[in-house]
N, CA, C, O and the ligand as a Tripos MOL2 file, in Angstrom:
@<TRIPOS>MOLECULE
protein
  237   235    60     0     0
PROTEIN
NO_CHARGES

@<TRIPOS>ATOM
      1 N          17.3730   17.6130   -4.7490 N.3       1 MET1
      2 CA         17.5180   18.5150   -3.6020 C.3       1 MET1
      3 C          18.8280   19.2720   -3.7170 C.2       1 MET1
      4 O          19.7940   18.9660   -3.0170 O.2       1 MET1
      5 N          18.8590   20.2450   -4.5860 N.am      2 THR2
      6 CA         20.0730   21.0500   -4.7270 C.3       2 THR2
      7 C          19.7290   22.5190   -4.5480 C.2       2 THR2
      8 O          19.3490   23.1940   -5.5060 O.2       2 THR2
      9 N          19.8580   23.0060   -3.3430 N.am      3 PRO3
     10 CA         19.5270   24.4240   -3.1130 C.3       3 PRO3
     11 C          20.4440   25.3300   -3.9150 C.2       3 PRO3
     12 O          21.6110   25.0130   -4.1450 O.2       3 PRO3
     13 N          19.8900   26.4730   -4.3410 N.am      4 THR4
     14 CA         20.6810   27.3950   -5.1360 C.3       4 THR4
     15 C          21.7930   28.0180   -4.2960 C.2       4 THR4
     16 O          22.8610   28.3590   -4.8040 O.2       4 THR4
     17 N          21.5190   28.1560   -3.0090 N.am      5 LEU5
     18 CA         22.5120   28.7160   -2.1010 C.3       5 LEU5
     19 C          22.6890   27.7390   -0.9530 C.2       5 LEU5
     20 O          21.7160   27.1870   -0.4380 O.2       5 LEU5
     21 N          23.9190   27.5330   -0.5600 N.am      6 THR6
     22 CA         24.1700   26.6280    0.5450 C.3       6 THR6
     23 C          24.1770   27.4080    1.8490 C.2       6 THR6
     24 O          25.0340   28.2610    2.0800 O.2       6 THR6
     25 N          23.2250   27.1030    2.6780 N.am      7 ARG7
     26 CA         23.1210   27.7700    3.9790 C.3       7 ARG7
     27 C          23.0150   26.6940    5.0440 C.2       7 ARG7
     28 O          22.4710   25.6190    4.7930 O.2       7 ARG7
     29 N          23.5300   26.9760    6.2240 N.am      8 PRO8
     30 CA         23.3500   25.9980    7.2960 C.3       8 PRO8
     31 C          21.8740   25.8930    7.6630 C.2       8 PRO8
     32 O          21.1270   26.8650    7.5520 O.2       8 PRO8
     33 N          21.4720   24.7300    8.0900 N.am      9 GLU9
     34 CA         20.0870   24.5570    8.5020 C.3       9 GLU9
     35 C          19.8030   25.3900    9.7400 C.2       9 GLU9
     36 O          20.6930   25.6920   10.5350 O.2       9 GLU9
     37 N          18.5490   25.7480    9.8740 N.am     10 LEU10
     38 CA         18.1480   26.5040   11.0620 C.3      10 LEU10
     39 C          18.2910   25.6140   12.2900 C.2      10 LEU10
     40 O          18.0090   24.4160   12.2460 O.2      10 LEU10
     41 N          18.7260   26.2090   13.3610 N.am     11 THR11
     42 CA         18.8530   25.4550   14.6130 C.3      11 THR11
     43 C          18.0550   26.1720   15.6950 C.2      11 THR11
     44 O          17.4750   27.2330   15.4650 O.2      11 THR11
     45 N          18.0410   25.5700   16.8670 N.am     12 ALA12
     46 CA         17.3110   26.1600   17.9880 C.3      12 ALA12
     47 C          17.8990   27.5090   18.3820 C.2      12 ALA12
     48 O          17.2390   28.3050   19.0500 O.2      12 ALA12
     49 N          19.1400   27.7680   17.9700 N.am     13 ALA13
     50 CA         19.7860   29.0340   18.3120 C.3      13 ALA13
     51 C          19.3480   30.1670   17.3990 C.2      13 ALA13
     52 O          19.5900   31.3380   17.6920 O.2      13 ALA13
     53 N          18.6930   29.8110   16.2720 N.am     14 ASP14
     54 CA         18.2290   30.8380   15.3340 C.3      14 ASP14
     55 C          16.8880   31.3840   15.7970 C.2      14 ASP14
     56 O          15.9630   30.6340   16.1110 O.2      14 ASP14
     57 N          16.8060   32.7000   15.8290 N.am     15 ARG15
     58 CA         15.6180   33.3590   16.3770 C.3      15 ARG15
     59 C          14.9540   34.2470   15.3520 C.2      15 ARG15
     60 O          15.6080   34.8330   14.4900 O.2      15 ARG15
     61 N          13.6300   34.3350   15.4620 N.am     16 CYS16
     62 CA         12.8520   35.2340   14.6180 C.3      16 CYS16
     63 C          13.3540   36.6680   14.7990 C.2      16 CYS16
     64 O          13.5510   37.1280   15.9240 O.2      16 CYS16
     65 N          13.5580   37.3660   13.6840 N.am     17 ASP17
     66 CA         14.0390   38.7560   13.7460 C.3      17 ASP17
     67 C          12.9870   39.6990   14.3130 C.2      17 ASP17
     68 O          13.3030   40.8140   14.7270 O.2      17 ASP17
     69 N          11.7570   39.2580   14.3320 N.am     18 ARG18
     70 CA         10.6710   40.1440   14.7620 C.3      18 ARG18
     71 C          10.3190   39.9720   16.2350 C.2      18 ARG18
     72 O          10.0540   40.9560   16.9270 O.2      18 ARG18
     73 N          10.3140   38.7470   16.7150 N.am     19 CYS19
     74 CA          9.8120   38.5270   18.0730 C.3      19 CYS19
     75 C          10.7300   37.6920   18.9530 C.2      19 CYS19
     76 O          10.4860   37.5730   20.1540 O.2      19 CYS19
     77 N          11.7800   37.1110   18.3800 N.am     20 GLY20
     78 CA         12.7040   36.3560   19.1960 C.3      20 GLY20
     79 C          12.3050   34.9170   19.4560 C.2      20 GLY20
     80 O          12.9910   34.2020   20.1860 O.2      20 GLY20
     81 N          11.1880   34.4840   18.8580 N.am     21 ALA21
     82 CA         10.8100   33.0740   18.9760 C.3      21 ALA21
     83 C          11.7330   32.2280   18.1040 C.2      21 ALA21
     84 O          12.4600   32.7650   17.2680 O.2      21 ALA21
     85 N          11.7080   30.9210   18.2930 N.am     22 ALA22
     86 CA         12.5450   30.0390   17.4800 C.3      22 ALA22
     87 C          12.2040   30.2180   16.0060 C.2      22 ALA22
     88 O          11.0320   30.2130   15.6300 O.2      22 ALA22
     89 N          13.2260   30.3770   15.1750 N.am     23 ALA23
     90 CA         13.0090   30.6010   13.7420 C.3      23 ALA23
     91 C          12.6100   29.3100   13.0430 C.2      23 ALA23
     92 O          13.1650   28.2440   13.3090 O.2      23 ALA23
     93 N          11.6410   29.4280   12.1480 N.am     24 ARG24
     94 CA         11.1920   28.2720   11.3670 C.3      24 ARG24
     95 C          11.4550   28.4660    9.8830 C.2      24 ARG24
     96 O          11.5300   27.5000    9.1240 O.2      24 ARG24
     97 N          11.5920   29.7110    9.4800 N.am     25 VAL25
     98 CA         11.7460   30.0090    8.0500 C.3      25 VAL25
     99 C          12.8710   31.0180    7.8520 C.2      25 VAL25
    100 O          12.9740   32.0040    8.5820 O.2      25 VAL25
    101 N          13.7040   30.7590    6.8640 N.am     26 ARG26
    102 CA         14.7340   31.7230    6.4830 C.3      26 ARG26
    103 C          14.3150   32.3310    5.1440 C.2      26 ARG26
    104 O          13.9820   31.6170    4.1990 O.2      26 ARG26
    105 N          14.3380   33.6310    5.0860 N.am     27 ALA27
    106 CA         14.0180   34.3300    3.8450 C.3      27 ALA27
    107 C          15.3070   34.9320    3.3070 C.2      27 ALA27
    108 O          15.9410   35.7650    3.9550 O.2      27 ALA27
    109 N          15.6830   34.4930    2.1090 N.am     28 ILE28
    110 CA         16.9130   34.9900    1.4930 C.3      28 ILE28
    111 C          16.5340   36.0110    0.4370 C.2      28 ILE28
    112 O          15.8260   35.6990   -0.5200 O.2      28 ILE28
    113 N          17.0070   37.2200    0.6190 N.am     29 LEU29
    114 CA         16.6780   38.3060   -0.2850 C.3      29 LEU29
    115 C          17.5880   38.2800   -1.5100 C.2      29 LEU29
    116 O          18.7190   37.8020   -1.4360 O.2      29 LEU29
    117 N          17.0950   38.7940   -2.6350 N.am     30 PRO30
    118 CA         17.9260   38.8380   -3.8560 C.3      30 PRO30
    119 C          19.2580   39.5490   -3.6190 C.2      30 PRO30
    120 O          20.2500   39.2550   -4.2850 O.2      30 PRO30
    121 N          19.2750   40.4850   -2.6690 N.am     31 SER31
    122 CA         20.5060   41.2200   -2.3580 C.3      31 SER31
    123 C          21.5290   40.3480   -1.6450 C.2      31 SER31
    124 O          22.6980   40.7150   -1.5260 O.2      31 SER31
    125 N          21.0730   39.1840   -1.1680 N.am     32 GLY32
    126 CA         21.9740   38.3040   -0.4400 C.3      32 GLY32
    127 C          21.7510   38.3570    1.0580 C.2      32 GLY32
    128 O          22.2590   37.5170    1.8020 O.2      32 GLY32
    129 N          20.9830   39.3580    1.5030 N.am     33 GLY33
    130 CA         20.6590   39.4340    2.9160 C.3      33 GLY33
    131 C          19.6890   38.3450    3.3010 C.2      33 GLY33
    132 O          19.0200   37.7720    2.4410 O.2      33 GLY33
    133 N          19.6040   38.0540    4.5730 N.am     34 GLU34
    134 CA         18.6290   37.0560    4.9880 C.3      34 GLU34
    135 C          17.9270   37.4760    6.2640 C.2      34 GLU34
    136 O          18.4760   38.1920    7.1020 O.2      34 GLU34
    137 N          16.6920   37.0060    6.3830 N.am     35 LEU35
    138 CA         15.8660   37.2910    7.5450 C.3      35 LEU35
    139 C          15.3580   35.9720    8.0840 C.2      35 LEU35
    140 O          15.1290   35.0230    7.3340 O.2      35 LEU35
    141 N          15.1860   35.9240    9.3960 N.am     36 LEU36
    142 CA         14.6480   34.7140   10.0180 C.3      36 LEU36
    143 C          13.2900   35.0320   10.6200 C.2      36 LEU36
    144 O          13.0870   36.0870   11.2200 O.2      36 LEU36
    145 N          12.3760   34.1070   10.4470 N.am     37 PHE37
    146 CA         11.0300   34.3090   10.9810 C.3      37 PHE37
    147 C          10.5340   33.0550   11.6850 C.2      37 PHE37
    148 O          10.8590   31.9350   11.2900 O.2      37 PHE37
    149 N           9.7530   33.2560   12.7220 N.am     38 CYS38
    150 CA          8.9970   32.1530   13.3100 C.3      38 CYS38
    151 C           7.8350   31.8480   12.3610 C.2      38 CYS38
    152 O           7.6200   32.5780   11.3930 O.2      38 CYS38
    153 N           7.1040   30.7990   12.6260 N.am     39 GLY39
    154 CA          5.9960   30.4380   11.7490 C.3      39 GLY39
    155 C           4.9800   31.5540   11.6280 C.2      39 GLY39
    156 O           4.4860   31.8430   10.5380 O.2      39 GLY39
    157 N           4.6720   32.1770   12.7430 N.am     40 HIS40
    158 CA          3.6870   33.2500   12.7670 C.3      40 HIS40
    159 C           4.1170   34.4130   11.8680 C.2      40 HIS40
    160 O           3.3420   34.8680   11.0260 O.2      40 HIS40
    161 N           5.3350   34.8860   12.0460 N.am     41 HIS41
    162 CA          5.7910   36.0350   11.2780 C.3      41 HIS41
    163 C           6.1100   35.6710    9.8260 C.2      41 HIS41
    164 O           6.0270   36.5270    8.9440 O.2      41 HIS41
    165 N           6.4660   34.4350    9.5750 N.am     42 ALA42
    166 CA          6.6770   34.0180    8.1800 C.3      42 ALA42
    167 C           5.3700   34.1760    7.4190 C.2      42 ALA42
    168 O           5.3580   34.6760    6.2950 O.2      42 ALA42
    169 N           4.2660   33.7470    8.0330 N.am     43 ARG43
    170 CA          2.9620   33.9000    7.3750 C.3      43 ARG43
    171 C           2.6100   35.3690    7.2330 C.2      43 ARG43
    172 O           2.1230   35.8070    6.1900 O.2      43 ARG43
    173 N           2.8650   36.1320    8.3020 N.am     44 GLU44
    174 CA          2.4920   37.5450    8.2910 C.3      44 GLU44
    175 C           3.2240   38.3120    7.1810 C.2      44 GLU44
    176 O           2.6510   39.2060    6.5580 O.2      44 GLU44
    177 N           4.4680   37.9620    6.9420 N.am     45 HIS45
    178 CA          5.2830   38.7180    5.9800 C.3      45 HIS45
    179 C           5.4050   38.0430    4.6200 C.2      45 HIS45
    180 O           6.1130   38.5280    3.7380 O.2      45 HIS45
    181 N           4.7130   36.9250    4.4590 N.am     46 GLN46
    182 CA          4.8670   36.1400    3.2460 C.3      46 GLN46
    183 C           4.5830   36.9560    1.9720 C.2      46 GLN46
    184 O           5.3280   36.8760    0.9950 O.2      46 GLN46
    185 N           3.5120   37.7280    1.9990 N.am     47 GLY47
    186 CA          3.1560   38.5230    0.8310 C.3      47 GLY47
    187 C           4.2490   39.5000    0.4610 C.2      47 GLY47
    188 O           4.6150   39.6270   -0.7080 O.2      47 GLY47
    189 N           4.7650   40.1860    1.4580 N.am     48 LYS48
    190 CA          5.8290   41.1600    1.2320 C.3      48 LYS48
    191 C           7.1030   40.4840    0.7320 C.2      48 LYS48
    192 O           7.7850   40.9890   -0.1600 O.2      48 LYS48
    193 N           7.4040   39.3420    1.3200 N.am     49 LEU49
    194 CA          8.6130   38.6280    0.9160 C.3      49 LEU49
    195 C           8.5160   38.1670   -0.5330 C.2      49 LEU49
    196 O           9.5090   38.1810   -1.2610 O.2      49 LEU49
    197 N           7.3230   37.7600   -0.9490 N.am     50 ARG50
    198 CA          7.1240   37.3610   -2.3540 C.3      50 ARG50
    199 C           7.3620   38.5670   -3.2590 C.2      50 ARG50
    200 O           7.9960   38.4580   -4.3090 O.2      50 ARG50
    201 N           6.8410   39.7210   -2.8340 N.am     51 GLU51
    202 CA          7.0430   40.9490   -3.6200 C.3      51 GLU51
    203 C           8.5340   41.2370   -3.8020 C.2      51 GLU51
    204 O           8.9780   41.6830   -4.8600 O.2      51 GLU51
    205 N           9.2830   40.9690   -2.7410 N.am     52 LEU52
    206 CA         10.7230   41.2250   -2.7730 C.3      52 LEU52
    207 C          11.4820   40.1150   -3.4810 C.2      52 LEU52
    208 O          12.7040   40.1790   -3.6190 O.2      52 LEU52
    209 N          10.7500   39.0900   -3.9340 N.am     53 ALA53
    210 CA         11.3600   37.9300   -4.5880 C.3      53 ALA53
    211 C          12.3300   37.2120   -3.6780 C.2      53 ALA53
    212 O          13.3610   36.7040   -4.1190 O.2      53 ALA53
    213 N          11.9860   37.1760   -2.3950 N.am     54 ALA54
    214 CA         12.8160   36.4570   -1.4480 C.3      54 ALA54
    215 C          12.5930   34.9590   -1.6160 C.2      54 ALA54
    216 O          11.4980   34.5060   -1.9500 O.2      54 ALA54
    217 N          13.6510   34.2100   -1.3770 N.am     55 GLU55
    218 CA         13.5460   32.7560   -1.4180 C.3      55 GLU55
    219 C          13.2920   32.2650    0.0030 C.2      55 GLU55
    220 O          14.0850   32.5320    0.9060 O.2      55 GLU55
    221 N          12.2030   31.5570    0.1990 N.am     56 LEU56
    222 CA         11.8690   31.0790    1.5420 C.3      56 LEU56
    223 C          12.3450   29.6420    1.7160 C.2      56 LEU56
    224 O          12.0690   28.7730    0.8900 O.2      56 LEU56
    225 N          13.0610   29.4160    2.8010 N.am     57 GLN57
    226 CA         13.5140   28.0590    3.1250 C.3      57 GLN57
    227 C          12.9840   27.7000    4.4920 C.2      57 GLN57
    228 O          13.2190   28.4130    5.4670 O.2      57 GLN57
    229 N          12.2740   26.6030    4.5620 N.am     58 GLU58
    230 CA         11.7750   26.1660    5.8640 C.3      58 GLU58
    231 C          12.8000   25.2430    6.4840 C.2      58 GLU58
    232 O          13.3590   24.3760    5.8140 O.2      58 GLU58
    233 N          13.0400   25.4340    7.7570 N.am     59 GLY59
    234 CA         14.0870   24.6390    8.4120 C.3      59 GLY59
    235 C          13.5780   23.7590    9.4830 C.2      59 GLY59
    236 O          14.3550   23.0390   10.1110 O.2      59 GLY59
    237 ZN          8.1670   36.0070   15.1500 Zn       60 ZN60
@<TRIPOS>BOND
     1     1     2 1
     2     2     3 1
     3     3     4 2
     4     3     5 am
     5     5     6 1
     6     6     7 1
     7     7     8 2
     8     7     9 am
     9     9    10 1
    10    10    11 1
    11    11    12 2
    12    11    13 am
    13    13    14 1
    14    14    15 1
    15    15    16 2
    16    15    17 am
    17    17    18 1
    18    18    19 1
    19    19    20 2
    20    19    21 am
    21    21    22 1
    22    22    23 1
    23    23    24 2
    24    23    25 am
    25    25    26 1
    26    26    27 1
    27    27    28 2
    28    27    29 am
    29    29    30 1
    30    30    31 1
    31    31    32 2
    32    31    33 am
    33    33    34 1
    34    34    35 1
    35    35    36 2
    36    35    37 am
    37    37    38 1
    38    38    39 1
    39    39    40 2
    40    39    41 am
    41    41    42 1
    42    42    43 1
    43    43    44 2
    44    43    45 am
    45    45    46 1
    46    46    47 1
    47    47    48 2
    48    47    49 am
    49    49    50 1
    50    50    51 1
    51    51    52 2
    52    51    53 am
    53    53    54 1
    54    54    55 1
    55    55    56 2
    56    55    57 am
    57    57    58 1
    58    58    59 1
    59    59    60 2
    60    59    61 am
    61    61    62 1
    62    62    63 1
    63    63    64 2
    64    63    65 am
    65    65    66 1
    66    66    67 1
    67    67    68 2
    68    67    69 am
    69    69    70 1
    70    70    71 1
    71    71    72 2
    72    71    73 am
    73    73    74 1
    74    74    75 1
    75    75    76 2
    76    75    77 am
    77    77    78 1
    78    78    79 1
    79    79    80 2
    80    79    81 am
    81    81    82 1
    82    82    83 1
    83    83    84 2
    84    83    85 am
    85    85    86 1
    86    86    87 1
    87    87    88 2
    88    87    89 am
    89    89    90 1
    90    90    91 1
    91    91    92 2
    92    91    93 am
    93    93    94 1
    94    94    95 1
    95    95    96 2
    96    95    97 am
    97    97    98 1
    98    98    99 1
    99    99   100 2
   100    99   101 am
   101   101   102 1
   102   102   103 1
   103   103   104 2
   104   103   105 am
   105   105   106 1
   106   106   107 1
   107   107   108 2
   108   107   109 am
   109   109   110 1
   110   110   111 1
   111   111   112 2
   112   111   113 am
   113   113   114 1
   114   114   115 1
   115   115   116 2
   116   115   117 am
   117   117   118 1
   118   118   119 1
   119   119   120 2
   120   119   121 am
   121   121   122 1
   122   122   123 1
   123   123   124 2
   124   123   125 am
   125   125   126 1
   126   126   127 1
   127   127   128 2
   128   127   129 am
   129   129   130 1
   130   130   131 1
   131   131   132 2
   132   131   133 am
   133   133   134 1
   134   134   135 1
   135   135   136 2
   136   135   137 am
   137   137   138 1
   138   138   139 1
   139   139   140 2
   140   139   141 am
   141   141   142 1
   142   142   143 1
   143   143   144 2
   144   143   145 am
   145   145   146 1
   146   146   147 1
   147   147   148 2
   148   147   149 am
   149   149   150 1
   150   150   151 1
   151   151   152 2
   152   151   153 am
   153   153   154 1
   154   154   155 1
   155   155   156 2
   156   155   157 am
   157   157   158 1
   158   158   159 1
   159   159   160 2
   160   159   161 am
   161   161   162 1
   162   162   163 1
   163   163   164 2
   164   163   165 am
   165   165   166 1
   166   166   167 1
   167   167   168 2
   168   167   169 am
   169   169   170 1
   170   170   171 1
   171   171   172 2
   172   171   173 am
   173   173   174 1
   174   174   175 1
   175   175   176 2
   176   175   177 am
   177   177   178 1
   178   178   179 1
   179   179   180 2
   180   179   181 am
   181   181   182 1
   182   182   183 1
   183   183   184 2
   184   183   185 am
   185   185   186 1
   186   186   187 1
   187   187   188 2
   188   187   189 am
   189   189   190 1
   190   190   191 1
   191   191   192 2
   192   191   193 am
   193   193   194 1
   194   194   195 1
   195   195   196 2
   196   195   197 am
   197   197   198 1
   198   198   199 1
   199   199   200 2
   200   199   201 am
   201   201   202 1
   202   202   203 1
   203   203   204 2
   204   203   205 am
   205   205   206 1
   206   206   207 1
   207   207   208 2
   208   207   209 am
   209   209   210 1
   210   210   211 1
   211   211   212 2
   212   211   213 am
   213   213   214 1
   214   214   215 1
   215   215   216 2
   216   215   217 am
   217   217   218 1
   218   218   219 1
   219   219   220 2
   220   219   221 am
   221   221   222 1
   222   222   223 1
   223   223   224 2
   224   223   225 am
   225   225   226 1
   226   226   227 1
   227   227   228 2
   228   227   229 am
   229   229   230 1
   230   230   231 1
   231   231   232 2
   232   231   233 am
   233   233   234 1
   234   234   235 1
   235   235   236 2
@<TRIPOS>SUBSTRUCTURE
     1 MET1         2 RESIDUE 1 A MET
     2 THR2         6 RESIDUE 1 A THR
     3 PRO3        10 RESIDUE 1 A PRO
     4 THR4        14 RESIDUE 1 A THR
     5 LEU5        18 RESIDUE 1 A LEU
     6 THR6        22 RESIDUE 1 A THR
     7 ARG7        26 RESIDUE 1 A ARG
     8 PRO8        30 RESIDUE 1 A PRO
     9 GLU9        34 RESIDUE 1 A GLU
    10 LEU10       38 RESIDUE 1 A LEU
    11 THR11       42 RESIDUE 1 A THR
    12 ALA12       46 RESIDUE 1 A ALA
    13 ALA13       50 RESIDUE 1 A ALA
    14 ASP14       54 RESIDUE 1 A ASP
    15 ARG15       58 RESIDUE 1 A ARG
    16 CYS16       62 RESIDUE 1 A CYS
    17 ASP17       66 RESIDUE 1 A ASP
    18 ARG18       70 RESIDUE 1 A ARG
    19 CYS19       74 RESIDUE 1 A CYS
    20 GLY20       78 RESIDUE 1 A GLY
    21 ALA21       82 RESIDUE 1 A ALA
    22 ALA22       86 RESIDUE 1 A ALA
    23 ALA23       90 RESIDUE 1 A ALA
    24 ARG24       94 RESIDUE 1 A ARG
    25 VAL25       98 RESIDUE 1 A VAL
    26 ARG26      102 RESIDUE 1 A ARG
    27 ALA27      106 RESIDUE 1 A ALA
    28 ILE28      110 RESIDUE 1 A ILE
    29 LEU29      114 RESIDUE 1 A LEU
    30 PRO30      118 RESIDUE 1 A PRO
    31 SER31      122 RESIDUE 1 A SER
    32 GLY32      126 RESIDUE 1 A GLY
    33 GLY33      130 RESIDUE 1 A GLY
    34 GLU34      134 RESIDUE 1 A GLU
    35 LEU35      138 RESIDUE 1 A LEU
    36 LEU36      142 RESIDUE 1 A LEU
    37 PHE37      146 RESIDUE 1 A PHE
    38 CYS38      150 RESIDUE 1 A CYS
    39 GLY39      154 RESIDUE 1 A GLY
    40 HIS40      158 RESIDUE 1 A HIS
    41 HIS41      162 RESIDUE 1 A HIS
    42 ALA42      166 RESIDUE 1 A ALA
    43 ARG43      170 RESIDUE 1 A ARG
    44 GLU44      174 RESIDUE 1 A GLU
    45 HIS45      178 RESIDUE 1 A HIS
    46 GLN46      182 RESIDUE 1 A GLN
    47 GLY47      186 RESIDUE 1 A GLY
    48 LYS48      190 RESIDUE 1 A LYS
    49 LEU49      194 RESIDUE 1 A LEU
    50 ARG50      198 RESIDUE 1 A ARG
    51 GLU51      202 RESIDUE 1 A GLU
    52 LEU52      206 RESIDUE 1 A LEU
    53 ALA53      210 RESIDUE 1 A ALA
    54 ALA54      214 RESIDUE 1 A ALA
    55 GLU55      218 RESIDUE 1 A GLU
    56 LEU56      222 RESIDUE 1 A LEU
    57 GLN57      226 RESIDUE 1 A GLN
    58 GLU58      230 RESIDUE 1 A GLU
    59 GLY59      234 RESIDUE 1 A GLY
    60 ZN60       237 GROUP 0 **** ****
Protein backbone atom coordinates (compact mmCIF):
# COMPACT_ATOMS: atom_id res chain seq x y z
CA MET A 1 0.00 0.00 0.00
CA THR A 2 2.27 2.75 -1.23
CA PRO A 3 0.37 5.43 -3.10
CA THR A 4 2.34 7.26 -5.75
CA LEU A 5 1.16 10.55 -4.31
CA THR A 6 0.51 11.25 -0.68
CA ARG A 7 -2.85 12.90 -0.23
CA PRO A 8 -4.98 13.26 2.85
CA GLU A 9 -7.90 10.87 3.00
CA LEU A 10 -11.28 12.17 2.00
CA THR A 11 -13.34 13.41 4.91
CA ALA A 12 -16.94 14.44 5.41
CA ALA A 13 -15.83 18.00 4.64
CA ASP A 14 -14.83 17.02 1.09
CA ARG A 15 -17.59 17.66 -1.41
CA CYS A 16 -18.31 16.54 -4.95
CA ASP A 17 -17.23 19.27 -7.40
CA ARG A 18 -20.35 18.67 -9.44
CA CYS A 19 -23.22 18.49 -6.98
CA GLY A 20 -21.92 19.20 -3.49
CA ALA A 21 -22.67 15.75 -2.10
CA ALA A 22 -20.11 14.06 0.13
CA ALA A 23 -17.08 13.10 -1.97
CA ARG A 24 -16.29 9.41 -2.34
CA VAL A 25 -13.63 9.48 -5.04
CA ARG A 26 -10.66 11.73 -5.70
CA ALA A 27 -9.44 11.95 -9.27
CA ILE A 28 -5.85 13.09 -9.61
CA LEU A 29 -5.02 14.44 -13.03
CA PRO A 30 -1.59 13.99 -14.66
CA SER A 31 -1.24 17.79 -14.42
CA GLY A 32 -1.39 17.49 -10.65
CA GLY A 33 -4.87 18.94 -10.36
CA GLU A 34 -7.51 17.02 -8.52
CA LEU A 35 -11.27 16.66 -8.66
CA LEU A 36 -13.65 15.25 -6.10
CA PHE A 37 -16.72 13.26 -6.98
CA CYS A 38 -19.58 11.60 -5.17
CA GLY A 39 -20.23 7.99 -6.12
CA HIS A 40 -22.80 8.99 -8.70
CA HIS A 41 -20.58 11.48 -10.51
CA ALA A 42 -17.49 9.29 -10.22
CA ARG A 43 -19.34 6.67 -12.26
CA GLU A 44 -20.70 9.28 -14.65
CA HIS A 45 -17.26 10.72 -15.39
CA GLN A 46 -15.24 7.53 -15.12
CA GLY A 47 -14.82 7.10 -18.87
CA LYS A 48 -13.62 10.65 -19.34
CA LEU A 49 -11.28 10.43 -16.38
CA ARG A 50 -9.71 7.27 -17.82
CA GLU A 51 -9.19 9.12 -21.10
CA LEU A 52 -7.41 11.85 -19.17
CA ALA A 53 -5.31 9.19 -17.41
CA ALA A 54 -6.52 10.40 -14.07
CA GLU A 55 -5.69 8.32 -11.03
CA LEU A 56 -8.83 7.47 -9.08
CA GLN A 57 -8.61 7.06 -5.32
CA GLU A 58 -11.60 5.93 -3.36
CA GLY A 59 -11.81 7.36 0.12
ZN1 LIG B 1 -21.88 14.54 -7.41
